[in-house]
Every structure is written in structure tokens, then in C-alpha cells.
Phi, psi and omega in degrees: 000128183246145179272122184254340179201140169226130181246135180243140174240110186289156178224160182233048173259152186302310182264323182265108187273328180184162170261159178215140172239132185239126181261139173246130175051035181049029187221335181226131180246148172233117181258151166097013172300148173242139170260119185232143179272112171259179179296336181251024180105193185283143173209157176265133177251127182283166183291139183218170183226148181277130178276177184291330181269017172089350178283163172255140175232136177300136171279321179216139183204160175284148175288328184228162183297325182300310173300319180299317183296313176311307183291319179295318176297322191282318180294314185289325175300314184292319173304311187291324180293312180297322183292314178299314178309311188297309185297318179297318179296315175294327174297312176301318176299323179293318186285335175292315176300328181287345184274000000 
């Protein structure tokens, strides 16, 4: 199974850095992954739903650590690219205003 597309929506919250949608084999999409800044750096939270007992349960998640690692590395890499693009555009906008 190949990751064929990752879409990132940046957020400006202290811990929640972005949302991600991941498409597999151009055929199946998982929406609502969260990119979170934890005490040990960035990590991915799978989409979840609150259960009746108040706990959260993943709606979709990888079955093994190998796939979890592939998804996490791909999503965080795409997040960093999107963040760099956003910061570059903000810098250009500031330069234009200064002129």
C-alpha cells in the first residue's frame, strides 16, 4: 500500500500544529489525522471518536508499527514542507509591505 497524497491544513494552536488527510493507492483516504507537538517532538494522532465512557478510540489506525512509522514520517515531512512554504510567503508579504 502506497501513500499517494498528503494534504496538510496548518493550525496556529500551541500543541495542535496541523490536520492531515492521507490518500492510499489513489483509492482510499483517511481524514482528520492530527500533527501534535509533544514533549518529545512532533507525532501523529489518528482520527478518533469519543466513546460513551469518555475515552477516545481511533476510527482508523495502522495495524503494525512499520506502517505507523511510514505514515508518521511521510506526514511530518509534508507538514515541514508546508510550514516552510507558509513562512516563506509570510516573509515575502512583510517585505512587500516594508517597501
